[in-house]
All heavy atoms as an XYZ file, in Angstrom:
1037
protein
N     143.704     98.325    118.582
C     143.305     98.538    117.196
C     144.182     99.555    116.509
O     144.528     99.403    115.356
C     141.838     98.980    117.154
C     140.794     97.952    117.544
C     139.412     98.561    117.610
C     140.786     96.797    116.568
N     144.541    100.612    117.249
C     145.386    101.640    116.651
C     146.769    101.081    116.311
O     147.341    101.468    115.288
C     145.485    102.859    117.556
C     144.185    103.648    117.588
C     144.310    104.901    118.423
C     142.972    105.663    118.379
N     143.056    106.938    119.088
N     147.266    100.178    117.147
C     148.541     99.537    116.848
C     148.435     98.700    115.579
O     149.344     98.702    114.741
C     148.997     98.662    118.022
C     149.457     99.449    119.223
C     149.805     98.545    120.405
O     149.964     97.314    120.216
O     149.906     99.088    121.517
N     147.344     97.981    115.446
C     147.133     97.157    114.249
C     147.061     98.033    113.022
O     147.637     97.718    111.977
C     145.856     96.325    114.382
C     145.552     95.466    113.174
C     146.640     94.458    112.840
O     147.263     93.914    113.757
O     146.858     94.212    111.620
N     146.371     99.154    113.115
C     146.249    100.063    111.965
C     147.579    100.740    111.657
O     147.850    101.059    110.502
C     145.150    101.096    112.201
C     143.742    100.541    112.139
C     142.729    101.609    112.520
C     143.435     99.983    110.757
N     148.420    100.937    112.662
C     149.754    101.502    112.415
C     150.591    100.496    111.606
O     151.355    100.902    110.718
C     150.445    101.835    113.730
N     150.439     99.207    111.913
C     151.166     98.173    111.165
C     150.546     97.936    109.803
O     151.242     97.702    108.824
C     151.157     96.867    111.964
C     152.127     96.799    113.108
C     152.254     95.388    113.659
N     151.001     94.840    114.152
C     150.537     94.980    115.393
N     151.237     95.663    116.273
N     149.407     94.448    115.753
N     149.216     97.957    109.763
C     148.508     97.636    108.535
C     147.313     98.586    108.379
O     146.218     98.277    108.844
C     148.026     96.179    108.552
C     147.289     95.796    107.295
O     147.152     96.580    106.374
N     146.759     94.584    107.264
N     147.518     99.744    107.746
C     146.433    100.725    107.635
C     145.262    100.250    106.765
O     144.217    100.868    106.761
C     147.117    101.944    107.023
C     148.402    101.461    106.454
C     148.768    100.205    107.175
N     145.432     99.140    106.065
C     144.373     98.621    105.200
C     143.645     97.430    105.818
O     142.945     96.702    105.127
C     144.943     98.254    103.823
C     145.590     99.431    103.151
C     146.968     99.510    103.054
C     144.828    100.466    102.642
C     147.567    100.590    102.449
C     145.419    101.563    102.038
C     146.794    101.617    101.941
N     143.793     97.241    107.114
C     143.133     96.147    107.807
C     141.633     96.485    107.901
O     141.234     97.371    108.663
C     143.746     95.971    109.190
C     143.328     94.706    109.883
N     142.050     94.523    110.391
C     144.007     93.572    110.144
C     141.978     93.337    110.929
N     143.151     92.737    110.806
N     140.849     95.801    107.122
C     139.422     96.155    107.017
C     138.677     96.025    108.334
O     137.901     96.920    108.709
C     138.746     95.341    105.927
O     138.788     93.952    106.205
N     138.898     94.945    109.056
C     138.148     94.731    110.294
C     138.568     95.739    111.370
O     137.707     96.255    112.100
C     138.327     93.298    110.798
C     137.399     92.948    111.930
S     135.631     93.201    111.581
C     135.259     91.770    110.623
N     139.848     96.043    111.464
C     140.288     97.044    112.453
C     139.721     98.406    112.121
O     139.257     99.126    113.022
C     141.816     97.089    112.493
N     139.719     98.770    110.845
C     139.123    100.050    110.449
C     137.633    100.080    110.769
O     137.114    101.075    111.282
C     139.350    100.322    108.957
C     140.679    100.975    108.673
O     140.913    102.089    109.109
N     141.541    100.262    107.966
N     136.963     98.986    110.476
C     135.527     98.904    110.780
C     135.279     99.069    112.270
O     134.408     99.833    112.694
C     134.931     97.572    110.287
C     133.629     97.244    111.000
C     132.488     98.009    110.769
C     133.570     96.219    111.927
C     131.304     97.729    111.457
C     132.405     95.947    112.612
C     131.261     96.703    112.368
O     130.110     96.449    113.069
N     136.041     98.357    113.096
C     135.822     98.413    114.542
C     136.067     99.811    115.095
O     135.287    100.299    115.910
C     136.704     97.376    115.251
C     136.188     95.951    115.062
C     137.041     94.939    115.785
C     136.481     93.546    115.556
N     137.282     92.528    116.250
N     137.134    100.467    114.648
C     137.408    101.827    115.111
C     136.279    102.766    114.669
O     135.749    103.553    115.452
C     138.776    102.334    114.607
C     138.942    103.827    114.907
C     139.917    101.534    115.227
N     135.877    102.650    113.406
C     134.788    103.465    112.900
C     133.486    103.225    113.651
O     132.754    104.146    113.990
N     133.221    101.964    113.944
C     132.008    101.605    114.685
C     132.027    102.171    116.104
O     131.001    102.631    116.609
C     131.866    100.082    114.720
O     130.714     99.705    115.375
N     133.196    102.159    116.717
C     133.318    102.733    118.068
C     133.044    104.229    118.028
O     132.259    104.747    118.838
C     134.710    102.425    118.684
C     134.824    100.936    118.998
C     134.960    103.282    119.915
C     136.233    100.459    119.292
N     133.660    104.910    117.079
C     133.390    106.353    116.949
C     131.919    106.607    116.665
O     131.322    107.525    117.226
C     134.241    106.975    115.846
C     135.670    107.282    116.240
C     136.734    106.866    115.459
C     135.952    108.012    117.393
C     138.035    107.150    115.800
C     137.269    108.302    117.746
C     138.301    107.871    116.942
O     139.597    108.157    117.300
N     131.333    105.813    115.804
C     129.923    105.985    115.461
C     129.042    105.787    116.693
O     128.088    106.533    116.910
C     129.527    105.000    114.346
C     128.099    105.067    113.895
C     127.752    106.315    113.120
O     128.553    107.198    112.912
N     126.525    106.397    112.694
N     129.352    104.806    117.522
C     128.552    104.548    118.724
C     128.671    105.682    119.729
O     127.801    105.843    120.581
C     128.951    103.216    119.373
O     130.235    103.326    119.974
N     129.748    106.448    119.649
C     129.942    107.580    120.556
C     129.502    108.889    119.903
O     129.857    109.972    120.363
C     131.399    107.661    120.976
C     131.843    106.457    121.796
C     133.249    106.619    122.285
C     133.703    105.427    123.077
N     133.016    105.246    124.340
N     128.719    108.781    118.811
C     128.189    109.936    118.093
C     129.291    110.848    117.540
O     129.131    112.059    117.470
C     127.212    110.714    118.952
N     130.408    110.250    117.185
C     131.519    110.980    116.556
C     131.572    110.600    115.071
O     132.556    110.047    114.591
C     132.835    110.666    117.242
O     132.806    111.084    118.580
N     130.497    110.916    114.382
C     130.342    110.484    112.987
C     131.466    110.986    112.110
O     131.966    110.257    111.251
C     128.982    110.968    112.456
O     127.960    110.469    113.298
C     128.729    110.507    111.043
N     131.881    112.236    112.325
C     132.931    112.806    111.484
C     134.242    112.052    111.625
O     135.029    111.952    110.687
C     133.117    114.304    111.758
C     133.653    114.638    113.149
C     132.625    114.523    114.284
O     131.410    114.476    114.027
O     133.058    114.454    115.449
N     134.482    111.454    112.787
C     135.674    110.621    113.007
C     135.461    109.211    112.489
O     136.417    108.536    112.069
C     136.047    110.591    114.478
C     136.447    111.930    115.113
C     136.648    111.780    116.625
C     137.707    112.492    114.467
N     134.233    108.742    112.536
C     133.924    107.372    112.122
C     134.043    107.165    110.609
O     134.540    106.131    110.150
C     132.515    106.991    112.579
N     133.571    108.132    109.849
C     133.459    107.956    108.406
C     134.784    107.577    107.730
O     134.810    106.626    106.943
C     132.804    109.183    107.760
C     131.302    109.187    108.116
C     132.994    109.205    106.240
C     130.539    110.407    107.644
N     135.894    108.252    107.995
C     137.137    107.847    107.292
C     137.552    106.390    107.572
O     138.023    105.700    106.667
C     138.195    108.819    107.839
C     137.417    109.994    108.344
C     136.099    109.445    108.806
N     137.339    105.939    108.798
C     137.679    104.545    109.129
C     136.755    103.567    108.406
O     137.192    102.547    107.884
C     137.633    104.316    110.650
C     138.775    104.960    111.377
C     138.603    106.183    111.998
C     140.028    104.365    111.409
C     139.657    106.791    112.671
C     141.095    104.955    112.081
C     140.906    106.186    112.701
N     135.478    103.901    108.388
C     134.508    103.023    107.723
C     134.754    103.009    106.212
O     134.660    101.945    105.573
C     133.082    103.464    108.041
C     132.708    103.319    109.522
C     131.381    104.032    109.806
C     132.651    101.862    109.942
N     135.071    104.141    105.652
C     135.399    104.191    104.213
C     136.645    103.366    103.917
O     136.689    102.655    102.904
C     135.582    105.649    103.752
C     134.281    106.407    103.709
C     134.453    107.887    103.403
O     135.536    108.454    103.649
O     133.462    108.480    102.919
N     137.637    103.429    104.800
C     138.847    102.619    104.617
C     138.543    101.135    104.698
O     139.097    100.329    103.943
C     139.906    102.983    105.668
O     140.390    104.283    105.455
N     137.665    100.773    105.631
C     137.283     99.356    105.764
C     136.648     98.844    104.489
O     136.971     97.752    104.004
C     136.313     99.197    106.931
N     135.773     99.649    103.905
C     135.085     99.243    102.677
C     136.019     99.237    101.482
O     135.928     98.376    100.613
C     133.855    100.153    102.435
C     132.807     99.835    103.494
C     133.306     99.971    101.035
C     131.685    100.819    103.534
N     136.928    100.198    101.461
C     137.911    100.218    100.368
C     138.770     98.955    100.401
O     139.047     98.365     99.365
C     138.789    101.461    100.479
C     139.727    101.634     99.308
C     140.541    102.908     99.402
O     140.627    103.548    100.461
N     141.140    103.306     98.301
N     139.123     98.513    101.602
C     139.937     97.296    101.742
C     139.123     96.033    101.491
O     139.646     95.051    100.983
C     140.554     97.256    103.130
N     137.827     96.072    101.870
C     136.985     94.890    101.723
C     135.543     95.306    101.460
O     134.741     95.424    102.407
C     137.065     94.013    102.982
C     136.261     92.751    102.882
O     135.616     92.472    101.857
N     136.265     91.962    103.932
N     135.165     95.516    100.196
C     133.798     95.945     99.873
C     132.736     94.943    100.314
O     131.572     95.312    100.483
C     133.806     96.075     98.345
C     135.240     96.181     97.965
C     136.007     95.429     99.020
N     133.113     93.710    100.540
C     132.167     92.680    100.965
C     131.899     92.669    102.462
O     131.101     91.874    102.944
N     132.517     93.565    103.200
C     132.299     93.653    104.639
C     130.997     94.412    104.870
O     130.961     95.628    105.020
C     133.480     94.339    105.323
C     133.521     94.356    106.845
C     133.449     92.941    107.426
C     134.771     95.065    107.332
N     129.904     93.668    104.860
C     128.568     94.258    104.874
C     128.263     95.060    106.132
O     127.571     96.078    106.052
C     127.508     93.174    104.653
C     127.603     92.439    103.313
C     126.509     91.389    103.224
C     127.537     93.398    102.127
N     128.790     94.646    107.274
C     128.546     95.416    108.494
C     129.157     96.808    108.374
O     128.580     97.791    108.872
C     129.036     94.695    109.763
C     128.196     93.464    110.055
C     130.501     94.364    109.698
N     130.294     96.904    107.707
C     130.925     98.216    107.490
C     130.119     99.038    106.494
O     129.959    100.258    106.673
C     132.368     98.048    107.007
N     129.597     98.397    105.462
C     128.751     99.093    104.500
C     127.530     99.690    105.211
O     127.187    100.849    105.011
C     128.261     98.133    103.398
C     129.340     97.611    102.488
C     129.669     98.541    101.333
O     129.156     99.636    101.234
N     130.548     98.086    100.462
N     126.901     98.903    106.053
C     125.707     99.341    106.758
C     126.045    100.454    107.765
O     125.322    101.452    107.865
C     125.016     98.187    107.457
C     123.679     98.547    108.058
C     122.873     97.338    108.444
O     122.985     96.280    107.842
N     122.053     97.472    109.471
N     127.127    100.285    108.483
C     127.525    101.295    109.469
C     127.886    102.617    108.771
O     127.527    103.701    109.267
C     128.719    100.785    110.283
C     128.964    101.553    111.544
C     127.896    101.343    112.612
O     127.217    100.313    112.635
O     127.737    102.262    113.440
N     128.537    102.536    107.630
C     128.860    103.742    106.877
C     127.582    104.417    106.374
O     127.457    105.632    106.421
C     129.798    103.433    105.708
C     130.231    104.634    104.857
C     130.920    105.694    105.707
C     131.136    104.170    103.728
N     126.623    103.627    105.941
C     125.340    104.180    105.530
C     124.678    104.940    106.661
O     124.157    106.037    106.488
N     124.722    104.383    107.863
C     124.128    105.051    109.030
C     124.867    106.356    109.329
O     124.237    107.366    109.679
C     124.152    104.130    110.249
C     123.194    102.974    110.165
C     123.336    102.063    111.377
C     122.433    100.857    111.285
N     122.618     99.955    112.436
N     126.181    106.327    109.203
C     126.970    107.539    109.448
C     126.627    108.617    108.419
O     126.408    109.788    108.774
C     128.464    107.215    109.394
N     126.562    108.223    107.151
C     126.171    109.187    106.103
C     124.778    109.756    106.392
O     124.552    110.943    106.256
C     126.183    108.527    104.734
C     127.536    108.287    104.114
C     127.691    107.272    103.164
C     128.651    109.050    104.441
C     128.916    107.046    102.549
C     129.884    108.808    103.843
C     130.016    107.812    102.885
O     131.225    107.580    102.287
N     123.859    108.890    106.760
C     122.493    109.298    107.011
C     122.440    110.345    108.143
O     121.706    111.336    108.047
C     121.626    108.092    107.346
C     120.132    108.207    107.160
C     119.769    108.555    105.731
C     119.458    106.906    107.554
N     123.228    110.122    109.183
C     123.226    111.063    110.303
C     123.793    112.425    109.925
O     123.526    113.414    110.588
C     123.976    110.483    111.507
O     125.360    110.473    111.267
N     124.550    112.454    108.839
C     125.098    113.729    108.360
C     124.268    114.331    107.240
O     124.664    115.311    106.632
C     126.540    113.547    107.878
C     127.519    113.345    109.004
C     128.953    113.558    108.534
O     129.301    113.350    107.376
N     129.781    114.015    109.457
N     123.139    113.699    106.935
C     122.282    114.219    105.877
C     122.757    113.883    104.477
O     122.267    114.439    103.497
N     123.694    112.982    104.397
C     124.211    112.547    103.090
C     123.372    111.353    102.625
O     123.845    110.236    102.524
C     125.704    112.200    103.230
C     126.538    113.422    103.603
C     127.924    113.095    104.094
N     128.769    112.468    103.087
C     130.034    112.144    103.298
N     130.615    112.406    104.464
N     130.738    111.551    102.362
N     122.111    111.635    102.364
C     121.107    110.606    102.142
C     121.398    109.711    100.952
O     121.271    108.486    101.039
C     119.723    111.228    102.001
C     119.321    112.010    103.219
O     119.758    111.724    104.341
N     118.512    113.044    103.056
N     121.784    110.277     99.830
C     122.021    109.456     98.623
C     123.205    108.522     98.823
O     123.175    107.371     98.420
C     122.229    110.331     97.378
C     120.945    110.895     96.805
C     119.862    109.850     96.544
O     118.732    110.005     97.034
N     120.145    108.791     95.837
N     124.237    109.022     99.495
C     125.393    108.161     99.777
C     124.991    107.025    100.725
O     125.440    105.887    100.572
C     126.530    108.987    100.386
C     127.165    109.954     99.394
C     128.129    110.899    100.067
O     127.643    111.861    100.704
O     129.340    110.671     99.939
N     124.130    107.356    101.690
C     123.642    106.336    102.620
C     122.843    105.285    101.866
O     123.029    104.075    102.068
C     122.782    106.979    103.710
N     121.979    105.728    100.987
C     121.151    104.811    100.203
C     122.039    103.846     99.407
O     121.753    102.637     99.364
C     120.184    105.586     99.281
C     119.076    106.231    100.133
C     119.602    104.702     98.192
C     118.251    107.259     99.412
N     123.091    104.367     98.808
C     123.993    103.506     98.027
C     124.620    102.422     98.898
O     124.733    101.273     98.493
C     125.070    104.334     97.314
C     124.519    105.215     96.215
C     123.659    104.457     95.215
O     124.092    103.393     94.720
O     122.548    104.933     94.909
N     125.035    102.759    100.122
C     125.619    101.766    101.024
C     124.578    100.734    101.413
O     124.857     99.527    101.423
C     126.159    102.435    102.297
C     127.281    103.422    102.130
C     128.543    102.806    101.517
N     128.624    103.214    100.113
C     129.019    102.437     99.108
N     129.428    101.228     99.301
N     129.033    102.886     97.881
N     123.371    101.187    101.758
C     122.313    100.265    102.166
C     121.901     99.346    101.023
O     121.579     98.179    101.250
C     121.096    101.019    102.694
C     121.359    101.820    103.957
C     120.712    103.024    104.154
C     122.217    101.361    104.938
C     120.928    103.761    105.312
C     122.444    102.079    106.097
C     121.801    103.289    106.289
N     121.943     99.841     99.797
C     121.575     99.008     98.655
C     122.595     97.896     98.450
O     122.220     96.783     98.053
C     121.450     99.877     97.395
C     120.155    100.672     97.373
C     120.110    101.750     96.305
C     120.183    101.243     94.905
N     120.037    102.344     93.912
N     123.840     98.157     98.738
C     124.877     97.109     98.643
C     124.530     95.967     99.609
O     124.577     94.792     99.236
C     126.281     97.684     98.954
C     127.295     96.568     99.146
C     126.726     98.642     97.867
N     124.156     96.340    100.837
C     123.804     95.342    101.848
C     122.546     94.599    101.423
O     122.473     93.371    101.493
C     123.627     95.991    103.238
C     123.211     94.970    104.270
C     124.927     96.684    103.660
N     121.536     95.338    100.979
C     120.265     94.721    100.550
C     120.491     93.744     99.389
O     119.965     92.634     99.388
C     119.268     95.786    100.122
C     117.948     95.199     99.648
C     117.202     96.067     98.682
N     117.996     96.389     97.520
C     117.704     97.391     96.710
N     116.688     98.187     96.945
N     118.460     97.634     95.659
N     121.292     94.157     98.431
C     121.525     93.304     97.261
C     122.306     92.041     97.631
O     122.112     90.996     97.018
C     122.247     94.085     96.164
C     121.385     95.200     95.581
O     120.153     95.227     95.851
O     121.938     96.050     94.871
N     123.165     92.147     98.652
C     123.938     90.984     99.091
C     123.084     90.014     99.905
O     123.338     88.806     99.882
C     125.137     91.427     99.915
N     122.093     90.538    100.610
C     121.237     89.691    101.454
C     119.792     90.172    101.381
O     119.282     90.777    102.318
C     121.734     89.715    102.892
C     121.025     88.700    103.780
O     120.192     87.911    103.266
O     121.294     88.703    104.998
N     119.114     89.918    100.259
C     117.752     90.434    100.064
C     116.715     89.847    101.022
O     115.619     90.402    101.141
C     117.433     90.093     98.614
C     118.380     89.028     98.230
C     119.602     89.184     99.091
N     117.029     88.787    101.732
C     116.086     88.185    102.672
C     116.184     88.785    104.068
O     115.406     88.432    104.955
C     116.281     86.663    102.725
C     116.021     85.959    101.406
C     114.610     86.215    100.905
O     113.639     86.002    101.612
N     114.502     86.687     99.677
N     117.136     89.691    104.272
C     117.289     90.355    105.577
C     116.249     91.470    105.656
O     116.370     92.501    105.006
C     118.690     90.935    105.709
C     118.919     91.697    107.000
O     117.983     91.806    107.826
O     120.037     92.197    107.190
N     115.222     91.248    106.473
C     114.138     92.227    106.551
C     114.606     93.562    107.106
O     114.142     94.620    106.700
C     112.962     91.677    107.362
C     113.341     91.299    108.796
O     114.529     91.099    109.076
O     112.420     91.220    109.626
N     115.565     93.546    108.020
C     115.985     94.790    108.665
C     116.589     95.790    107.699
O     116.379     97.000    107.836
C     116.963     94.492    109.810
O     118.170     93.975    109.319
N     117.316     95.327    106.693
C     117.938     96.262    105.765
C     116.880     96.936    104.890
O     117.036     98.096    104.509
C     119.065     95.603    104.921
C     119.883     96.675    104.183
C     118.499     94.606    103.928
C     120.588     97.662    105.097
N     115.805     96.246    104.607
C     114.719     96.870    103.853
C     114.086     97.994    104.668
O     113.742     99.049    104.135
C     113.666     95.827    103.440
C     114.183     94.860    102.424
N     114.268     95.160    101.104
C     114.655     93.605    102.561
C     114.761     94.128    100.430
N     114.996     93.167    101.317
N     113.950     97.774    105.962
C     113.385     98.792    106.845
C     114.309    100.010    106.929
O     113.868    101.154    106.816
C     113.150     98.204    108.239
C     112.408     99.135    109.149
C     111.036     99.283    109.064
C     113.105     99.878    110.111
C     110.344    100.135    109.912
C     112.419    100.753    110.953
C     111.047    100.869    110.851
O     110.386    101.736    111.681
N     115.604     99.765    107.099
C     116.585    100.836    107.171
C     116.613    101.618    105.855
O     116.637    102.862    105.839
C     117.980    100.283    107.519
C     117.992     99.727    108.939
C     119.067    101.335    107.315
C     119.216     98.902    109.279
N     116.603    100.897    104.749
C     116.625    101.532    103.435
C     115.362    102.356    103.202
O     115.423    103.461    102.642
C     116.805    100.475    102.342
C     116.968    100.960    100.911
C     118.106    101.973    100.782
C     117.222     99.764     99.995
N     114.233    101.869    103.663
C     112.983    102.626    103.548
C     113.107    103.972    104.283
O     112.677    105.008    103.762
C     111.807    101.819    104.102
N     113.690    103.948    105.460
C     113.893    105.192    106.202
C     114.807    106.165    105.493
O     114.571    107.374    105.495
N     115.842    105.634    104.871
C     116.769    106.491    104.120
C     116.069    107.096    102.918
O     116.236    108.297    102.627
C     117.995    105.688    103.696
N     115.300    106.280    102.211
C     114.558    106.807    101.067
C     113.585    107.904    101.533
O     113.445    108.932    100.851
C     113.772    105.699    100.362
C     114.552    104.895     99.368
C     114.512    103.501     99.390
C     115.309    105.498     98.371
C     115.196    102.741     98.449
C     116.012    104.749     97.438
C     115.954    103.377     97.479
O     116.629    102.638     96.547
N     112.935    107.686    102.651
C     111.978    108.667    103.161
C     112.690    109.978    103.467
O     112.199    111.052    103.113
C     111.278    108.120    104.407
C     110.186    109.023    104.909
C     109.445    108.419    106.074
C     108.367    109.376    106.575
N     107.698    108.864    107.746
N     113.871    109.891    104.121
C     114.635    111.101    104.425
C     115.057    111.822    103.152
O     115.176    113.046    103.147
C     115.890    110.753    105.241
C     115.667    110.688    106.715
C     116.963    110.470    107.457
C     117.326    111.732    108.192
N     118.517    111.533    109.068
N     115.283    111.080    102.085
C     115.696    111.667    100.820
C     114.504    112.167    100.003
O     114.675    112.691     98.908
C     116.500    110.647    100.010
N     113.300    111.970    100.528
C     112.107    112.426     99.831
C     111.666    111.499     98.708
O     110.870    111.902     97.853
N     112.154    110.266     98.708
C     111.821    109.309     97.666
C     110.730    108.366     98.204
O     110.999    107.226     98.565
C     113.077    108.548     97.240
C     114.133    109.469     96.655
C     115.431    108.758     96.320
O     115.435    107.571     96.020
N     116.535    109.471     96.409
N     109.522    108.878     98.226
C     108.401    108.174     98.855
C     108.074    106.852     98.204
O     107.823    105.869     98.893
C     107.153    109.099     98.860
O     107.512    110.359     99.400
C     106.030    108.494     99.661
N     108.072    106.804     96.884
C     107.712    105.557     96.184
C     108.702    104.451     96.531
O     108.309    103.311     96.799
C     107.673    105.790     94.683
N     109.986    104.792     96.534
C     111.014    103.805     96.869
C     110.898    103.363     98.330
O     111.058    102.194     98.644
C     112.412    104.373     96.595
C     112.736    104.566     95.131
C     112.265    105.917     94.567
O     111.482    106.631     95.252
O     112.663    106.245     93.443
N     110.606    104.332     99.211
C     110.424    104.016    100.629
C     109.268    103.051    100.804
O     109.381    102.052    101.526
C     110.183    105.289    101.432
N     108.155    103.326    100.127
C     106.991    102.453    100.245
C     107.267    101.051     99.698
O     106.804    100.066    100.266
C     105.784    103.070     99.533
C     105.248    104.278    100.288
O     105.484    104.438    101.492
N     104.557    105.160     99.579
N     108.031    100.974     98.606
C     108.365     99.668     98.027
C     109.214     98.855     98.996
O     108.977     97.649     99.192
C     109.118     99.858     96.709
N     110.172     99.496     99.654
C     111.021     98.791    100.631
C     110.214     98.382    101.855
O     110.412     97.296    102.404
C     112.224     99.642    101.030
C     113.246     99.809     99.925
C     113.901     98.513     99.479
O     114.072     97.577    100.280
O     114.258     98.438     98.282
N     109.296     99.254    102.287
C     108.450     98.891    103.431
C     107.543     97.708    103.105
O     107.293     96.860    103.963
C     107.593    100.089    103.871
C     108.316    101.122    104.714
C     107.409    102.320    104.993
C     108.814    100.522    106.011
N     107.081     97.648    101.870
C     106.244     96.520    101.440
C     107.045     95.211    101.502
O     106.565     94.208    102.034
C     105.725     96.759    100.025
C     104.805     95.670     99.540
C     104.275     95.964     98.146
C     103.378     94.842     97.685
N     102.885     95.078     96.322
N     108.281     95.247    101.017
C     109.139     94.055    101.068
C     109.426     93.684    102.515
O     109.370     92.510    102.887
C     110.443     94.288    100.281
C     110.146     94.462     98.792
C     111.423     93.144    100.506
C     111.315     94.998     97.980
N     109.697     94.703    103.333
C     109.931     94.471    104.763
C     108.742     93.741    105.383
O     108.901     92.736    106.081
C     110.170     95.801    105.477
C     110.100     95.712    106.973
C     111.134     95.163    107.698
C     108.991     96.201    107.654
C     111.071     95.083    109.098
C     108.916     96.116    109.046
C     109.956     95.560    109.755
N     107.536     94.218    105.103
C     106.316     93.601    105.635
C     106.154     92.170    105.170
O     105.770     91.297    105.971
N     106.423     91.934    103.909
C     106.294     90.568    103.363
C     107.294     89.623    104.030
O     106.946     88.496    104.382
C     106.507     90.595    101.857
C     105.391     91.280    101.102
C     105.754     91.533     99.640
O     106.924     91.518     99.247
N     104.732     91.797     98.831
N     108.531     90.084    104.189
C     109.542     89.235    104.815
C     109.219     88.966    106.276
O     109.415     87.859    106.775
C     110.933     89.871    104.682
C     111.520     89.884    103.274
C     112.782     90.729    103.243
C     111.789     88.472    102.780
N     108.705     89.986    106.986
C     108.321     89.809    108.391
C     107.173     88.817    108.526
O     107.153     87.980    109.416
C     107.949     91.143    109.029
C     109.086     92.121    109.198
C     110.065     91.641    110.184
N     109.546     91.816    111.521
C     110.248     91.789    112.612
N     111.537     91.597    112.550
N     109.683     91.953    113.784
N     106.221     88.932    107.608
C     105.074     88.021    107.623
C     105.529     86.589    107.351
O     105.097     85.649    108.022
C     104.041     88.466    106.591
C     102.770     87.682    106.640
C     101.725     88.244    105.677
O     102.008     89.115    104.869
N     100.514     87.721    105.758
N     106.430     86.442    106.382
C     106.970     85.122    106.046
C     107.715     84.529    107.239
O     107.554     83.345    107.571
C     107.894     85.253    104.832
C     108.433     83.986    104.291
C     109.284     84.271    103.051
C     110.021     83.061    102.562
N     110.862     83.355    101.404
N     108.492     85.352    107.928
C     109.237     84.891    109.101
C     108.297     84.507    110.228
O     108.483     83.496    110.898
C     110.218     85.979    109.559
C     111.107     85.527    110.706
C     112.082     86.617    111.105
C     113.047     86.233    112.168
N     112.540     85.533    113.312
N     107.265     85.323    110.434
C     106.285     85.033    111.498
C     105.579     83.713    111.217
O     105.366     82.904    112.127
C     105.276     86.165    111.618
N     105.232     83.459    109.959
C     104.572     82.198    109.590
C     105.520     81.022    109.811
O     105.112     79.981    110.326
C     104.105     82.266    108.126
C     103.426     81.010    107.638
C     102.122     80.680    108.365
O     101.552     81.545    109.040
O     101.680     79.513    108.261
N     106.767     81.196    109.429
C     107.760     80.146    109.627
C     107.950     79.848    111.118
O     108.009     78.691    111.514
C     109.088     80.574    108.997
O     110.088     79.648    109.253
N     108.014     80.899    111.922
C     108.144     80.722    113.382
C     106.927     80.018    113.957
O     107.049     79.141    114.813
C     108.328     82.077    114.072
C     109.674     82.704    113.791
O     110.573     82.032    113.246
O     109.831     83.905    114.123
N     105.747     80.381    113.478
C     104.501     79.761    113.962
C     104.489     78.264    113.637
O     104.188     77.440    114.495
C     103.274     80.437    113.327
C     101.937     79.931    113.872
C     100.767     80.530    113.140
N     100.722     80.157    111.748
C     100.297     78.964    111.279
N      99.905     78.034    112.128
N     100.268     78.702    109.994
N     104.874     77.923    112.404
C     104.891     76.503    112.015
C     105.907     75.720    112.831
O     105.650     74.587    113.228
C     105.185     76.381    110.516
C     104.091     76.866    109.580
C     104.580     76.867    108.138
C     102.838     76.025    109.735
N     107.048     76.325    113.085
C     108.081     75.686    113.890
C     107.566     75.389    115.302
O     107.741     74.300    115.831
C     109.325     76.567    113.933
C     110.364     76.098    114.926
C     111.202     75.024    114.618
C     110.503     76.703    116.166
C     112.141     74.577    115.524
C     111.448     76.269    117.082
C     112.263     75.213    116.753
O     113.187     74.758    117.661
N     106.908     76.395    115.900
C     106.391     76.212    117.253
C     105.275     75.170    117.298
O     105.220     74.372    118.241
C     105.891     77.555    117.810
C     106.987     78.553    118.178
C     106.361     79.897    118.544
C     107.861     78.024    119.293
N     104.412     75.188    116.295
C     103.349     74.175    116.244
C     103.942     72.774    116.162
O     103.476     71.854    116.847
C     102.436     74.416    115.036
C     101.453     75.542    115.224
C     100.586     75.763    113.996
O     100.725     75.023    112.982
O      99.771     76.693    114.036
N     104.957     72.637    115.332
C     105.609     71.327    115.170
C     106.266     70.898    116.475
O     106.136     69.738    116.900
C     106.660     71.432    114.052
C     107.246     70.134    113.631
C     108.172     70.348    112.433
C     108.744     69.067    111.919
N     109.606     69.259    110.758
N     106.918     71.811    117.138
C     107.584     71.510    118.408
C     106.570     71.143    119.485
O     106.767     70.200    120.242
C     108.400     72.726    118.843
C     109.432     72.419    119.882
C     110.371     73.606    120.045
C     111.477     73.198    121.016
N     112.515     74.194    121.112
N     105.465     71.877    119.535
C     104.412     71.575    120.520
C     103.768     70.227    120.265
O     103.472     69.485    121.198
C     103.359     72.672    120.528
C     103.764     73.981    121.195
C     102.686     75.048    120.981
C     104.040     73.766    122.684
N     103.526     69.908    118.995
C     102.901     68.615    118.695
C     103.819     67.464    119.045
O     103.355     66.407    119.470
C     102.486     68.548    117.217
O     103.594     68.500    116.379
N     105.114     67.623    118.903
C     106.065     66.582    119.306
C     106.048     66.386    120.822
O     106.147     65.271    121.305
C     107.470     66.920    118.825
C     107.708     66.673    117.361
C     109.146     66.890    116.968
C     109.326     66.611    115.493
N     110.710     66.800    115.068
N     105.925     67.486    121.572
C     105.878     67.387    123.034
C     104.584     66.669    123.483
O     104.602     65.911    124.426
C     105.922     68.783    123.669
C     107.303     69.320    123.822
C     107.281     70.592    124.649
C     108.696     71.034    124.917
N     108.742     72.219    125.779
N     103.500     66.952    122.789
C     102.226     66.329    123.137
C     102.192     64.845    122.816
O     101.499     64.081    123.464
C     101.065     67.051    122.430
C     100.844     68.440    122.960
C      99.801     69.215    122.170
O      99.339     68.759    121.145
N      99.466     70.405    122.650
N     102.985     64.422    121.855
C     103.069     63.018    121.482
C     103.799     62.205    122.548
O     103.584     61.008    122.653
C     103.769     62.849    120.127
C     102.961     63.351    118.943
C     103.728     63.289    117.637
O     104.893     62.808    117.630
O     103.189     63.741    116.630
N     104.638     62.833    123.306
C     105.453     62.121    124.311
C     104.667     61.757    125.489
O     103.824     61.762    126.057
C     106.656     62.959    124.747
C     107.664     63.108    123.644
C     108.840     63.905    124.146
C     109.889     64.017    123.048
N     111.028     64.767    123.467
């Protein structure tokens, strides 16, 4: 990855991967510049947006984290996990109303998914019983 970045310092995926590796090793201060470079090169790289949000959050940069998480949420509003993560960030920032709103959406999406899974299993079981 370092060789790739030496050839192309604006390679979004290589920057993301290096940043993600540093983040997984709790080296947030080293991860952030790579993750920021990844997003600068490709703002649509949602995994980098989310990883940068987590890095900011671990450094107490709550508002910056919230902004990254909102980008991910707005790009994929049906992803229940980002609502949960965003709720936690809002809570850390002391924004209780926003945290509760995100938790409510999270709960609704989880309930919708559980119902969909239940219907799928019922349909699959009824097909097996017909055989």
